[in-house]
MILO-422453 format. One line per 4 residues: for each residue x, y, z of N, C-alpha, C. Coordinates in nm, 4 decimals, decimal comma. Each point is the difference from the previous one (the first is absolute). Example, Ala and Ser with C-alpha at 12.3 -4.5 7.8 and 13.67 -1.06 7.14 Angstrom:
residues 2
1,3190/-0,5690/0,7800/-0,0890/0,1190/0,0000/0,0900/0,1200/0,0000; -0,0350/0,1050/-0,0720/0,0820/0,1190/0,0060/-0,0770/0,1090/0,0730
end
This chain:
residues 86
8,0285/10,0198/6,1344/0,0421/-0,0601/0,1268/0,1457/0,0365/0,0262; 0,0287/0,0304/0,1235/0,1325/0,0410/0,0426/0,0910/-0,1212/0,0154; 0,1200/0,0068/-0,0563/0,1002/-0,1046/0,0191/0,0860/0,0416/0,1186; -0,0219/-0,0635/0,1122/0,0680/0,0389/0,1233/0,1510/-0,0030/-0,0152
0,0505/-0,0959/-0,0742/0,1456/-0,0106/-0,0170/0,0580/0,1170/-0,0790; -0,0840/0,0759/-0,0683/0,0467/0,1163/-0,0755/-0,0026/0,1298/0,0811; -0,0532/-0,0052/0,1211/-0,0094/0,1199/0,0831/0,1349/0,0254/0,0673; 0,0465/0,1224/-0,0074/0,1237/0,0409/0,0653/-0,0310/0,0241/0,1479
0,0359/-0,0968/0,0841/-0,0329/0,0084/0,1419/0,0703/0,1159/0,0686; 0,1212/0,0302/-0,0420/0,0729/0,1125/0,0580/-0,0744/0,1305/-0,0250; -0,0430/0,0218/-0,1230/-0,0757/0,1215/-0,0326/-0,1327/0,0045/0,0744; -0,0645/-0,1141/0,0134/-0,1264/-0,0054/0,0725/0,0218/0,0317/0,1478
0,1050/-0,0551/0,0589/0,0318/0,0304/0,1398/0,0291/0,1490/0,0172; 0,0710/0,0583/-0,0937/0,0294/0,1432/0,0068/-0,1290/0,0822/-0,0082; -0,0926/-0,0412/-0,0845/-0,1281/0,0696/-0,0107/-0,0785/-0,0107/0,1306; 0,0041/-0,1165/0,0639/-0,0686/-0,0172/0,1282/0,0657/0,0859/0,1080
0,1324/0,0091/-0,0018/0,0704/0,0852/0,0972/-0,0344/0,1470/-0,0221; -0,0155/0,0403/-0,1247/-0,0391/0,1384/-0,0275/-0,1390/0,0282/0,0557; -0,0849/-0,0992/-0,0053/-0,1380/0,0180/0,0473/-0,0113/-0,0081/0,1516; 0,0703/-0,0968/0,0618/-0,0168/-0,0267/0,1435/0,1197/0,0377/0,0861
0,1144/0,0243/-0,0589/0,1222/0,0166/0,0772/0,0665/-0,1352/0,0200; 0,0922/-0,0081/0,0946/0,0742/-0,1242/0,0236/-0,0816/-0,1071/0,0699; -0,1056/0,0428/0,0691/-0,0788/-0,0945/0,0780/-0,1492/0,0279/-0,0147; -0,0770/-0,1019/0,0297/-0,1457/0,0095/0,0020/-0,0450/-0,0587/0,1325
-0,0565/0,0830/0,0855/-0,0466/-0,0456/0,1316/-0,1389/-0,0589/-0,0143; -0,0077/-0,1314/0,0098/-0,1280/-0,0686/-0,0138/0,0196/-0,1453/0,0397; -0,1079/-0,0724/0,0191/0,0085/-0,1422/0,0274/0,0408/-0,0764/-0,1251; 0,0286/-0,1272/0,0172/0,0480/-0,0793/-0,1141/-0,1033/-0,0027/-0,1127
-0,1197/-0,0462/0,0277/-0,0998/-0,0153/-0,1060/-0,0518/0,1337/-0,0518; -0,0271/0,0931/0,0901/-0,0494/0,1299/-0,0456/0,1086/0,0747/-0,0770; 0,1249/-0,0145/0,0409/0,1105/0,0613/-0,0736/0,0169/-0,0605/-0,1383; -0,0147/-0,1317/-0,0092/0,0066/-0,0666/-0,1311/-0,1094/0,0521/-0,0924
-0,1177/0,0245/0,0564/-0,1101/0,0527/-0,0803/0,0332/0,1398/-0,0514; 0,0548/0,0838/0,0855/0,0396/0,1349/-0,0410/0,1057/-0,0074/-0,1101; 0,0990/-0,0869/0,0192/0,1060/-0,0154/-0,1000/-0,0546/-0,0566/-0,1309; -0,0878/-0,0990/0,0102/-0,0612/-0,0587/-0,1195/-0,0753/0,1061/-0,0804
-0,0794/0,0798/0,0698/-0,0772/0,1034/-0,0677/0,0916/0,1037/-0,0643; 0,1086/0,0333/0,0670/0,0956/0,0967/-0,0557/0,0683/-0,0562/-0,1241; 0,0348/-0,1281/0,0023/0,0613/-0,0641/-0,1165/-0,0983/-0,0030/-0,1160; -0,1246/-0,0362/0,0277/-0,1021/-0,0048/-0,1052/-0,0176/0,1370/-0,0644
-0,0014/0,1043/0,0823/-0,0130/0,1361/-0,0516/0,1237/0,0396/-0,0813; 0,1171/-0,0289/0,0538/0,1257/0,0370/-0,0657/0,0126/-0,0648/-0,1378; -0,0349/-0,1277/-0,0089/0,0205/-0,0747/-0,1244/-0,1259/-0,0122/-0,0856; -0,1143/0,0388/0,0548/-0,1245/-0,0154/-0,0738/-0,0356/-0,1460/-0,0228
0,0299/-0,0825/0,0999/-0,0265/-0,1439/-0,0123/-0,1132/-0,0396/0,0947; -0,0403/-0,1249/-0,0074/-0,1071/-0,0497/0,0859/0,0506/-0,0185/0,1432; -0,0937/-0,0112/0,0926/0,0360/-0,0257/0,1402/0,0697/-0,1342/0,0155; -0,0425/-0,0984/-0,0763/0,0637/-0,1323/0,0066/0,1451/0,0067/-0,0475
0,0236/0,0700/-0,1109/0,1371/0,0161/-0,0491/0,0839/0,0789/0,1004; -0,0595/0,1029/0,0579/0,0714/0,0807/0,0989/0,0315/-0,0832/0,1240; -0,0913/-0,0868/0,0408/0,0238/-0,0884/0,1148/0,1182/-0,0922/-0,0275; 0,0060/-0,0546/-0,1210/0,1140/-0,0849/-0,0384/0,1308/0,0794/0,0045
-0,0051/0,1250/-0,0433/0,1199/0,0841/0,0030/0,0435/0,0310/0,1425; -0,0949/0,0259/0,0893/0,0344/0,0234/0,1403/0,0647/-0,1256/0,0579; -0,0553/-0,1182/-0,0311/0,0615/-0,1269/0,0433/0,1439/-0,0093/-0,0493; 0,0193/0,0295/-0,1283/0,1328/-0,0081/-0,0600/0,0947/0,0999/0,0644
-0,0472/0,1224/0,0202/0,0844/0,1028/0,0615/0,0367/-0,0375/0,1434; -0,0933/-0,0620/0,0708/0,0291/-0,0430/0,1369/0,1029/-0,1141/-0,0007; -0,0165/-0,0955/-0,0895/0,0939/-0,1126/-0,0035/0,1389/0,0414/-0,0482; 0,0081/0,1090/-0,0768/0,1291/0,0498/-0,0491/0,0630/0,1030/0,0937
-0,0682/0,0344/0,1089/0,0565/0,0899/0,0989/-0,0213/0,1480/-0,0250; -0,0884/0,0344/-0,0934/-0,0324/0,1412/-0,0217/-0,1021/0,0501/0,1018; -0,0832/-0,0896/0,0485/-0,1002/0,0313/0,1024/0,0239/-0,0940/0,1166; 0,0138/0,0574/0,1194/0,0307/-0,0816/0,1180/-0,0933/0,0381/0,1137
-0,0574/-0,1019/0,0625/-0,0793/0,0189/0,1215/0,0607/-0,0914/0,1050; 0,0200/0,0494/0,1227/0,0655/-0,0828/0,1027/-0,0740/-0,1305/0,0252; 0,0774/-0,1069/0,0121/-0,0572/-0,1297/0,0312/0,0230/-0,0323/0,1463; -0,0900/-0,0788/0,0557/0,0154/-0,0479/0,1367/0,0939/-0,1203/-0,0029
0,0377/-0,0496/0,1151/0,0958/-0,1108/0,0075/-0,0512/-0,1272/-0,0675; -0,1328/-0,0141/-0,0132/-0,0552/-0,1194/-0,0656/-0,0264/0,0242/-0,1486; 0,0601/0,1068/-0,0572/-0,0070/0,0341/-0,1430/-0,1384/0,0455/-0,0443; -0,0848/0,0403/0,0957/-0,1290/0,0591/-0,0349/0,0111/0,1513/0,0154
-0,1057/0,0696/-0,0354/-0,0024/0,1452/0,0117/-0,0965/0,0396/0,1101; 0,0384/0,1001/0,0759/-0,0841/0,0504/0,1082/-0,1302/0,0572/-0,0564; -0,1074/-0,0127/0,0726/-0,1278/0,0591/-0,0409/-0,0048/0,1485/0,0369; 0,0875/0,0423/0,0875/0,0036/0,1406/0,0405/0,0607/0,0842/-0,1113
-0,0234/0,1287/0,0136/0,0627/0,0924/-0,0950/0,1506/-0,0165/0,0088; 0,0631/0,0102/-0,1102/0,1438/-0,0119/-0,0067/0,0521/0,1021/-0,0977; 0,1123/-0,0292/-0,0545/0,0584/0,0946/-0,0932/0,0585/-0,0758/-0,1191; -0,0629/0,0195/-0,1149/0,0526/-0,0534/-0,1246/0,1206/0,0847/-0,0392
0,1071/-0,0634/-0,0406/0,1142/0,0704/-0,0568/-0,0065/-0,0147/-0,1507; 0,0231/0,1097/-0,0693/0,0016/-0,0001/-0,1459/0,1431/0,0293/-0,0425; 0,0657/-0,1002/-0,0535/0,1417/0,0115/-0,0349/0,0160/0,0154/-0,1504; 0,0981/0,0777/-0,0398/0,0262/0,0136/-0,1434/0,1447/-0,0381/-0,0283
0,0257/-0,1275/0,0142/0,1328/-0,0547/-0,0285/-0,0106/-0,0919/-0,1200; 0,1116/-0,0362/-0,0544/-0,0025/-0,0952/-0,1110/0,1060/-0,1036/0,0196
end
């Protein structure tokens, strides 16, 4: 089982940027699925573990999707930003 706290989020973000570039053009949920699958492939972990990592990366500011004024996400296609800062 993967220990999420042991994953280097900066390195993971860099790997995602190498795969997708700085942005991923997709809707919120479909983009999360693409990112989750990429994380699972990159780390060889389960989809559930990868989903937790995407949540963590989003809350830490490595993955950003524009929010509407009511703090929800648009259902339309948008643009995920993949940041590699620390």
